[in-house]
TIFI-772645 format. One record per atom (N, C-alpha, C, O): residue in three letters; atom name; x, y, z. Coordinates in Angstrom, 1 decimal, decimal comma. Each point is the difference from the previous one (the first is absolute). Layout:
TIFI-772645
> resn	name	X	Y	Z
> ALA	CA	X	Y	Z
...
This chain:
TIFI-772645
> resn	name	X	Y	Z
> MET	N	61,4	-16,2	-76,9
> MET	CA	-0,4	1,1	-0,8
> MET	C	-1,3	0,5	0,6
> MET	O	-0,9	-0,8	0,3
> THR	N	0,8	2,1	-0,2
> THR	CA	-1,2	0,6	0,5
> THR	C	-0,8	0,7	-1,2
> THR	O	0,6	0,3	-1,0
> PHE	N	-1,8	-0,1	1,2
> PHE	CA	-0,9	0,6	-1,0
> PHE	C	-0,6	1,3	0,6
> PHE	O	-0,4	-0,1	1,2
> PRO	N	0,1	1,1	-1,9
> PRO	CA	0,3	0,1	-1,4
> PRO	C	1,5	0,2	-0,2
> PRO	O	0,7	0,4	0,8
> LEU	N	-0,3	-0,8	-2,0
> LEU	CA	1,4	0,0	-0,4
> LEU	C	0,1	1,0	-1,2
> LEU	O	-0,6	-0,1	-1,0
> PHE	N	1,4	1,2	1,2
> PHE	CA	0,2	1,0	-1,1
> PHE	C	1,2	-0,4	-0,8
> PHE	O	1,1	0,0	0,5
> VAL	N	-1,3	-0,2	-1,8
> VAL	CA	1,0	-0,5	-0,8
> VAL	C	0,3	1,0	-1,1
> VAL	O	-0,9	0,4	-0,8
> ALA	N	2,1	0,0	0,6
> ALA	CA	0,4	0,9	-1,0
> ALA	C	0,3	-0,9	-1,3
> ALA	O	0,8	-0,9	0,1
> GLU	N	-1,4	1,3	-1,1
> GLU	CA	0,1	-0,8	-1,3
> GLU	C	1,0	0,6	-0,9
> GLU	O	-0,2	1,0	-0,6
> VAL	N	1,4	-1,6	0,6
> VAL	CA	1,1	0,4	-0,9
> VAL	C	-0,2	-0,5	-1,4
> VAL	O	0,2	0,6	-1,0
> SER	N	-0,7	-1,9	1,0
> SER	CA	-0,3	-0,6	-1,3
> SER	C	1,3	-0,2	-0,8
> SER	O	1,0	-0,6	0,5
> SER	N	-1,0	1,1	-1,7
> SER	CA	1,3	0,0	-0,8
> SER	C	0,4	1,4	-0,3
> SER	O	0,6	0,2	-1,1
> ASN	N	-0,8	0,7	1,9
> ASN	CA	0,3	1,4	-0,2
> ASN	C	1,4	0,4	0,3
> ASN	O	0,3	1,2	0,1
> HIS	N	0,6	-2,2	0,1
> HIS	CA	1,3	0,3	0,4
> HIS	C	1,0	0,2	-1,1
> HIS	O	1,1	0,5	0,2
> GLY	N	-1,4	-1,0	-1,4
> GLY	CA	0,8	0,1	-1,2
> GLY	C	1,3	-0,7	0,2
> GLY	O	1,1	0,4	-0,6
> GLN	N	-1,1	-1,5	1,3
> GLN	CA	1,3	-0,8	0,3
> GLN	C	1,1	0,8	0,6
> GLN	O	1,2	-0,2	-0,2
> ASP	N	-1,6	1,2	1,0
> ASP	CA	0,9	0,9	0,7
> ASP	C	-0,1	-0,3	1,5
> ASP	O	-1,0	0,3	0,7
> LEU	N	2,1	-1,0	-0,1
> LEU	CA	-0,1	-0,4	1,4
> LEU	C	-0,1	1,2	0,9
> LEU	O	-0,7	0,0	1,0
> SER	N	1,3	1,2	-1,3
> SER	CA	-0,1	1,1	0,8
> SER	C	-1,4	0,6	0,0
> SER	O	-0,5	0,5	1,0
> ARG	N	-0,2	-0,7	-2,1
> ARG	CA	-1,4	0,4	-0,1
> ARG	C	-0,9	-0,9	0,9
> ARG	O	-0,9	0,4	0,7
> CYS	N	1,2	-1,7	-0,8
> CYS	CA	-0,7	-1,0	0,9
> CYS	C	0,2	0,4	1,5
> CYS	O	-1,0	0,0	0,7
> ILE	N	2,2	0,3	-0,4
> ILE	CA	0,3	0,4	1,4
> ILE	C	-0,8	1,2	0,4
> ILE	O	-0,5	0,1	1,1
> GLU	N	0,5	0,9	-2,0
> GLU	CA	-0,7	1,2	0,3
> GLU	C	-1,5	-0,3	0,2
> GLU	O	-0,7	0,6	0,9
> PHE	N	0,1	-1,5	-1,7
> PHE	CA	-1,4	-0,4	0,2
> PHE	C	-0,2	-0,5	1,4
> PHE	O	-1,0	0,3	0,7
> ILE	N	1,9	-1,2	-0,3
> ILE	CA	-0,1	-0,6	1,3
> ILE	C	0,1	1,1	1,1
> ILE	O	-0,8	0,0	0,9
> ASP	N	1,8	0,9	-1,0
> ASP	CA	0,1	1,1	1,0
> ASP	C	-1,2	0,8	0,1
> ASP	O	-0,5	0,3	1,1
> VAL	N	0,0	0,2	-2,3
> VAL	CA	-1,2	0,8	0,1
> VAL	C	-1,2	-0,7	0,6
> VAL	O	-0,8	0,6	0,8
> SER	N	0,7	-1,9	-1,2
> SER	CA	-1,1	-0,8	0,5
> SER	C	0,1	-0,1	1,6
> SER	O	-1,0	0,1	0,7
> ALA	N	2,2	-0,3	-0,2
> ALA	CA	0,2	-0,1	1,4
> ALA	C	-0,2	1,3	0,7
> ALA	O	-0,7	0,1	1,0
> ASP	N	1,2	1,0	-1,7
> ASP	CA	-0,2	1,3	0,6
> ASP	C	-1,4	0,5	0,2
> ASP	O	-0,3	0,7	0,9
> ILE	N	-0,6	-1,1	-1,9
> ILE	CA	-1,4	0,4	0,1
> ILE	C	-0,8	-1,0	0,8
> ILE	O	-1,2	0,3	0,2
> GLY	N	1,8	-1,3	0,4
> GLY	CA	-0,8	-0,9	0,9
> GLY	C	-0,6	-1,2	-0,6
> GLY	O	-0,8	-0,7	0,6
> CYS	N	1,2	0,3	-1,8
> CYS	CA	-0,5	-1,2	-0,6
> CYS	C	0,5	-1,2	0,8
> CYS	O	1,1	0,0	0,6
> ASP	N	-1,9	-1,1	-0,6
> ASP	CA	0,4	-1,2	0,7
> ASP	C	0,9	-0,9	-0,9
> ASP	O	0,8	-0,8	0,5
> ALA	N	-1,0	0,9	-1,8
> ALA	CA	0,7	-0,9	-1,0
> ALA	C	0,2	0,8	-1,3
> ALA	O	-0,6	1,0	-0,3
> VAL	N	1,5	-1,6	-0,5
> VAL	CA	0,3	0,5	-1,3
> VAL	C	-0,1	-1,2	-0,9
> VAL	O	0,5	-1,1	0,3
> LYS	N	-1,1	1,2	-1,5
> LYS	CA	-0,2	-1,1	-0,9
> LYS	C	0,5	0,3	-1,4
> LYS	O	-0,3	1,0	-0,6
> PHE	N	1,1	-2,0	0,1
> PHE	CA	0,6	0,1	-1,3
> PHE	C	-0,7	-1,1	-0,9
> PHE	O	-0,9	-0,7	0,5
> GLN	N	1,3	0,5	-1,7
> GLN	CA	-0,5	-1,0	-0,9
> GLN	C	1,2	-0,8	-0,6
> GLN	O	1,0	0,7	-0,4
> LEU	N	-1,1	-2,0	0,4
> LEU	CA	1,0	-0,8	-0,7
> LEU	C	-0,6	-0,7	-1,2
> LEU	O	-0,8	-0,9	0,2
> PHE	N	1,2	1,4	-1,3
> PHE	CA	-0,5	-0,6	-1,3
> PHE	C	1,1	0,0	-1,0
> PHE	O	1,0	0,6	0,2
> LYS	N	-1,2	-1,5	-1,2
> LYS	CA	0,9	0,0	-1,2
> LYS	C	-0,8	0,1	-1,2
> LYS	O	-1,0	-0,8	-0,2
> VAL	N	1,3	1,8	-0,6
> VAL	CA	-0,8	0,2	-1,2
> VAL	C	-0,2	-1,2	-0,8
> VAL	O	-1,1	-0,3	-0,6
> ASP	N	2,2	-0,5	0,5
> ASP	CA	0,0	-1,2	-0,9
> ASP	C	-1,0	-1,0	0,6
> ASP	O	-0,5	-0,9	-0,8
> GLN	N	0,2	0,9	2,1
> GLN	CA	-1,0	-0,9	0,5
> GLN	C	-1,4	0,6	0,2
> GLN	O	-1,0	-0,7	0,1
> LEU	N	0,9	2,0	-0,1
> LEU	CA	-1,2	0,7	0,2
> LEU	C	-0,8	0,1	-1,3
> LEU	O	-1,3	0,0	0,0
> PHE	N	2,0	0,1	-1,1
> PHE	CA	-0,6	0,2	-1,3
> PHE	C	0,4	-1,1	-1,0
> PHE	O	1,2	-0,4	0,0
> SER	N	-2,1	-0,1	-0,8
> SER	CA	0,3	-1,0	-0,9
> SER	C	0,9	0,6	-1,1
> SER	O	0,1	1,2	-0,2
> ILE	N	0,6	-2,1	-0,5
> ILE	CA	0,9	0,4	-1,1
> ILE	C	-0,9	0,7	-1,1
> ILE	O	0,5	0,9	-0,7
> GLU	N	-1,7	-1,4	0,5
> GLU	CA	-0,9	0,6	-1,0
> GLU	C	-0,3	1,4	0,4
> GLU	O	-0,1	0,9	-0,9
> ALA	N	-0,2	-0,7	2,2
> ALA	CA	-0,4	1,4	0,4
> ALA	C	1,2	0,9	-0,1
> ALA	O	-0,2	1,2	-0,4
> ARG	N	1,4	-1,7	0,7
> ARG	CA	1,2	0,9	-0,1
> ARG	C	0,3	0,3	-1,5
> ARG	O	0,5	1,1	-0,3
> ARG	N	-0,8	-2,1	-0,6
> ARG	CA	0,3	0,3	-1,4
> ARG	C	-1,1	1,0	-0,6
> ARG	O	0,4	0,9	-0,8
> ALA	N	-1,6	-1,1	1,3
> ALA	CA	-1,1	0,9	-0,5
> ALA	C	0,2	1,4	0,6
> ALA	O	-0,4	1,0	-0,7
> ARG	N	0,9	-0,9	1,9
> ARG	CA	0,2	1,3	0,6
> ARG	C	1,4	0,2	0,5
> ARG	O	0,3	-0,2	1,2
> PRO	N	0,7	0,5	-2,0
> PRO	CA	1,4	0,1	0,3
> PRO	C	0,3	0,9	1,2
> PRO	O	1,0	-0,2	0,7
> GLU	N	-1,9	1,2	-0,4
> GLU	CA	0,2	0,9	1,1
> GLU	C	0,0	-0,7	1,3
> GLU	O	0,5	0,5	1,0
> ILE	N	-1,1	-1,7	-0,9
> ILE	CA	-0,1	-0,8	1,2
> ILE	C	1,5	-0,3	0,5
> ILE	O	0,2	-0,1	1,2
> GLU	N	0,7	-0,1	-2,2
> GLU	CA	1,4	-0,3	0,4
> GLU	C	0,6	1,1	0,9
> GLU	O	0,9	-0,2	0,8
> LEU	N	-1,4	1,4	-1,0
> LEU	CA	0,5	1,1	0,8
> LEU	C	-0,3	-0,1	1,5
> LEU	O	0,7	0,5	0,9
> ARG	N	-1,7	-1,4	-0,6
> ARG	CA	-0,3	-0,2	1,4
> ARG	C	1,1	-0,8	0,7
> ARG	O	-0,1	-0,1	1,3
> LYS	N	1,0	-0,5	-2,0
> LYS	CA	1,1	-0,7	0,7
> LYS	C	0,8	1,0	0,9
> LYS	O	0,6	-0,4	1,0
> GLU	N	-0,7	1,7	-1,3
> GLU	CA	0,6	1,0	0,8
> GLU	C	-0,7	0,2	1,3
> GLU	O	0,5	0,7	0,9
> TRP	N	-1,7	-1,3	-0,7
> TRP	CA	-0,7	0,1	1,2
> TRP	C	0,2	-1,2	0,9
> TRP	O	-0,4	0,0	1,1
> GLU	N	1,1	-1,0	-1,6
> GLU	CA	0,2	-1,2	0,8
> GLU	C	0,9	0,3	1,2
> GLU	O	0,9	0,8	-0,1
> LEU	N	-1,3	-1,4	1,2
> LEU	CA	0,8	0,1	1,3
> LEU	C	1,2	-1,0	-0,1
> LEU	O	-0,3	-1,2	0,0
> PRO	N	1,5	1,7	0,0
> PRO	CA	1,2	-0,9	0,0
> PRO	C	0,0	-0,9	1,3
> PRO	O	-0,1	0,5	1,1
> LEU	N	0,3	-1,8	-1,3
> LEU	CA	0,0	-0,9	1,2
> LEU	C	1,1	0,4	1,0
> LEU	O	-0,2	-0,2	1,2
> GLU	N	1,3	0,8	-1,7
> GLU	CA	1,1	0,3	0,9
> GLU	C	-0,4	1,2	0,9
> GLU	O	0,7	0,3	1,0
> PHE	N	-1,8	0,4	-1,3
> PHE	CA	-0,5	1,1	0,9
> PHE	C	-0,6	-0,6	1,2
> PHE	O	-0,1	0,7	1,1
> LEU	N	-0,5	-1,9	-1,1
> LEU	CA	-0,8	-0,5	1,1
> LEU	C	0,7	0,0	1,3
> LEU	O	-0,6	0,5	1,0
> PRO	N	1,8	-1,0	-0,8
> PRO	CA	0,6	0,0	1,3
> PRO	C	0,2	1,4	0,5
> PRO	O	-0,1	0,3	1,2
> LYS	N	0,5	0,6	-2,1
> LYS	CA	0,2	1,4	0,4
> LYS	C	-1,2	0,7	0,4
> LYS	O	-0,1	0,8	1,0
> LEU	N	-1,0	-1,1	-1,7
> LEU	CA	-1,3	0,6	0,4
> LEU	C	-0,5	-0,5	1,3
> LEU	O	-0,5	0,8	0,8
> LYS	N	0,6	-2,1	-0,6
> LYS	CA	-0,4	-0,6	1,3
> LYS	C	0,8	0,6	1,1
> LYS	O	-0,5	0,4	1,1
> ASP	N	1,9	-0,3	-1,2
> ASP	CA	0,8	0,6	1,0
> ASP	C	-0,4	1,4	0,3
> ASP	O	0,0	0,4	1,2
> HIS	N	-0,3	0,4	-2,2
> HIS	CA	-0,3	1,4	0,2
> HIS	C	-1,4	0,1	0,7
> HIS	O	-0,2	0,8	0,9
> CYS	N	-0,7	-1,7	-1,2
> CYS	CA	-1,3	0,0	0,6
> CYS	C	0,2	-0,3	1,5
> CYS	O	-0,7	0,5	0,9
> ILE	N	1,6	-1,5	-0,6
> ILE	CA	0,2	-0,3	1,4
> ILE	C	0,6	1,2	0,8
> ILE	O	-0,5	0,4	1,1
> LYS	N	1,4	0,3	-1,8
> LYS	CA	0,6	1,2	0,6
> LYS	C	-1,1	1,1	0,3
> LYS	O	0,1	0,7	1,0
> ARG	N	-1,0	-0,6	-1,9
> ARG	CA	-1,1	1,0	0,1
> ARG	C	-1,2	-0,5	0,7
> ARG	O	-1,0	0,8	0,2
> ASP	N	1,0	-2,0	0,3
> ASP	CA	-1,1	-0,6	0,7
> ASP	C	-1,3	0,1	-0,7
> ASP	O	-1,1	0,4	0,4
> ILE	N	1,1	-0,9	-1,7
> ILE	CA	-1,1	-0,1	-0,8
> ILE	C	0,0	-1,3	-0,7
> ILE	O	1,0	-0,5	-0,4
> GLN	N	-2,2	-0,1	0,2
> GLN	CA	-0,1	-1,3	-0,6
> GLN	C	0,3	0,0	-1,5
> GLN	O	-0,3	1,0	-0,7
> PHE	N	0,9	-2,0	0,2
> PHE	CA	0,3	-0,1	-1,4
> PHE	C	-0,9	-1,1	-0,7
> PHE	O	-0,1	-1,1	0,5
> SER	N	-0,6	1,5	-1,5
> SER	CA	-0,9	-0,9	-0,7
> SER	C	0,3	0,1	-1,5
> SER	O	0,5	1,0	-0,5
> CYS	N	-1,0	-2,0	-0,2
> CYS	CA	0,2	0,0	-1,5
> CYS	C	-1,1	-0,9	-0,6
> CYS	O	-0,3	-1,0	0,6
> THR	N	-0,1	1,4	-1,8
> THR	CA	-1,0	-0,8	-0,7
> THR	C	0,8	-0,9	-1,0
> THR	O	0,7	0,5	-0,8
> PRO	N	-0,9	-1,8	0,9
> PRO	CA	0,7	-0,9	-0,9
> PRO	C	-0,9	-0,2	-1,3
> PRO	O	-1,2	-0,2	0,2
> PHE	N	1,8	0,3	-1,3
> PHE	CA	-0,8	-0,1	-1,3
> PHE	C	0,4	-1,2	-0,8
> PHE	O	-0,4	-0,2	-1,1
> TYR	N	1,3	-0,7	1,7
> TYR	CA	0,3	-1,2	-0,7
> TYR	C	0,3	-1,0	1,2
> TYR	O	0,4	0,4	1,1
> LEU	N	-0,6	-1,7	-1,4
> LEU	CA	0,1	-1,0	1,1
> LEU	C	1,4	0,0	0,7
> LEU	O	0,0	0,0	1,3
> ASP	N	1,1	0,1	-2,0
> ASP	CA	1,3	0,0	0,6
> ASP	C	0,2	1,2	0,9
> ASP	O	0,8	0,0	0,9
> ALA	N	-1,5	1,1	-1,2
> ALA	CA	0,1	1,2	0,9
> ALA	C	-0,4	-0,2	1,4
> ALA	O	0,6	0,6	0,9
> VAL	N	-1,5	-1,6	-0,7
> VAL	CA	-0,4	-0,3	1,4
> VAL	C	1,2	-0,4	0,8
> VAL	O	0,2	0,5	1,1
> LYS	N	0,6	-1,4	-1,6
> LYS	CA	1,2	-0,5	0,7
> LYS	C	1,1	1,0	0,0
> LYS	O	0,7	0,2	1,0
> GLU	N	-0,6	0,6	-2,0
> GLU	CA	1,0	1,0	-0,1
> GLU	C	-0,2	1,1	1,1
> GLU	O	0,9	0,6	0,5
> LEU	N	-2,2	-0,3	-0,2
> LEU	CA	-0,4	1,0	1,0
> LEU	C	0,0	-0,5	1,4
> LEU	O	0,2	0,7	0,9
> GLU	N	-0,4	-2,0	-0,8
> GLU	CA	-0,2	-0,6	1,4
> GLU	C	1,0	0,4	1,0
> GLU	O	-0,4	0,3	1,2
> PRO	N	1,7	-0,2	-1,4
> PRO	CA	0,9	0,3	1,1
> PRO	C	-0,1	1,5	0,4
> PRO	O	0,6	0,4	1,0
> TYR	N	-1,3	0,4	-1,8
> TYR	CA	0,1	1,5	0,2
> TYR	C	-1,3	0,6	0,5
> TYR	O	0,0	1,0	0,7
> ILE	N	-1,1	-1,5	-1,2
> ILE	CA	-1,3	0,7	0,2
> ILE	C	-0,6	-0,3	1,4
> ILE	O	0,3	-1,1	0,6
> ASP	N	-1,1	2,0	-0,1
> ASP	CA	-0,7	-0,2	1,2
> ASP	C	-1,4	-0,5	-0,3
> ASP	O	-0,6	-0,7	0,8
> PHE	N	0,1	1,0	-2,0
> PHE	CA	-1,3	-0,6	-0,5
> PHE	C	0,0	0,1	-1,5
> PHE	O	0,6	0,9	-0,6
> TYR	N	-1,4	-1,8	0,0
> TYR	CA	-0,2	0,1	-1,4
> TYR	C	-1,3	0,8	-0,3
> TYR	O	-0,9	0,0	0,9
> LYS	N	0,8	0,6	-2,0
> LYS	CA	-1,2	0,7	-0,4
> LYS	C	-0,3	-0,6	-1,4
> LYS	O	0,9	0,2	-0,9
> VAL	N	-2,0	-0,8	0,7
> VAL	CA	-0,3	-0,6	-1,3
> VAL	C	-0,9	1,0	-0,8
> VAL	O	-0,9	0,6	0,6
> ALA	N	1,3	-0,3	-1,8
> ALA	CA	-0,8	0,9	-0,9
> ALA	C	-1,4	-0,5	-0,1
> ALA	O	-0,2	-1,2	-0,2
> SER	N	-0,7	2,1	0,1
> SER	CA	-1,5	-0,4	-0,1
> SER	C	-0,2	-0,9	-1,2
> SER	O	-0,8	-0,9	0,1
> TYR	N	1,4	1,2	-1,2
> TYR	CA	-0,3	-0,8	-1,2
> TYR	C	0,7	-1,3	0,0
> TYR	O	-0,1	-0,8	-0,9
> GLU	N	0,9	0,5	1,9
> GLU	CA	0,7	-1,3	0,2
> GLU	C	-0,7	-0,9	1,0
> GLU	O	0,4	-1,1	0,2
> LEU	N	-1,5	1,6	0,3
> LEU	CA	-0,7	-0,8	1,1
> LEU	C	-0,6	-1,3	-0,5
> LEU	O	-0,2	-0,9	0,8
> MET	N	0,1	0,7	-2,1
> MET	CA	-0,5	-1,3	-0,5
> MET	C	1,1	-0,9	-0,4
> MET	O	-0,2	-1,1	-0,5
> TRP	N	1,5	1,6	0,7
> TRP	CA	1,1	-0,8	-0,4
> TRP	C	0,4	-0,8	1,3
> TRP	O	0,9	0,4	0,7
> HIS	N	-1,6	-1,5	-0,6
> HIS	CA	0,2	-0,9	1,2
> HIS	C	1,4	-0,4	0,3
> HIS	O	0,4	0,0	1,2
> PRO	N	0,4	-0,4	-2,2
> PRO	CA	1,4	-0,4	0,3
> PRO	C	0,8	1,1	0,7
> PRO	O	0,8	-0,2	0,9
> LEU	N	-1,1	1,5	-1,3
> LEU	CA	0,7	1,1	0,6
> LEU	C	-0,4	0,2	1,5
> LEU	O	0,8	0,1	0,9
> ILE	N	-2,1	-0,2	-0,7
> ILE	CA	-0,6	0,2	1,4
> ILE	C	0,6	-1,2	0,8
> ILE	O	0,4	0,3	1,2
> LYS	N	-0,5	-1,5	-1,7
> LYS	CA	0,5	-1,2	0,8
> LYS	C	1,5	0,2	0,3
> LYS	O	0,4	-0,3	1,1
> ALA	N	0,4	0,7	-2,0
> ALA	CA	1,4	0,2	0,2
> ALA	C	0,3	1,0	1,1
> ALA	O	0,8	-0,2	0,9
> CYS	N	-1,6	1,3	-0,9
> CYS	CA	0,1	1,0	1,1
> CYS	C	-0,3	-0,6	1,3
> CYS	O	0,7	0,2	1,0
> VAL	N	-1,9	-0,8	-0,9
> VAL	CA	-0,5	-0,6	1,2
> VAL	C	1,0	-1,0	0,6
> VAL	O	0,3	-0,1	1,2
> GLU	N	0,3	-0,7	-2,1
> GLU	CA	0,9	-1,1	0,4
> GLU	C	1,3	0,6	0,7
> GLU	O	0,7	-0,8	0,7
> THR	N	-0,4	2,0	-0,9
> THR	CA	1,2	0,6	0,6
> THR	C	-0,2	0,2	1,5
> THR	O	0,9	0,1	0,8
> GLY	N	-2,2	0,1	-0,4
> GLY	CA	-0,3	0,3	1,4
> GLY	C	0,0	1,4	0,3
> GLY	O	-0,3	0,5	1,1
> SER	N	0,7	0,4	-2,1
> SER	CA	0,0	1,4	0,2
> SER	C	-1,5	0,5	-0,2
> SER	O	-0,7	-0,5	-0,8
> PRO	N	0,4	1,6	1,5
> PRO	CA	-1,3	0,6	-0,3
> PRO	C	-0,2	0,5	-1,4
> PRO	O	-1,0	0,5	-0,4
């Protein structure tokens, strides 16, 4: 990995639409980005049941979740387009779910004090 690294932030703006994900990768590669980054979260693990009850609109964010079955397709397309694939894990199991596909992990800034997440990423050996 060389620096600086220009990363296109897709985040969860794909709306669970694989063709939209592919389009984000294509545009990112076309404009010269080095990598593209998505987010892997599950609303049920990101927000407490109390928060979801107090704010029912949070449940709508489930439409923002990246389907796990997209991961191999996204990685394959990134390889075809010669762009690195990255993703932010927002739950511990996400680290292992991402491991076969990502070129590097990106930890969210507000997760920097969640030592088990950092440790799980480091233990994979991936950047």
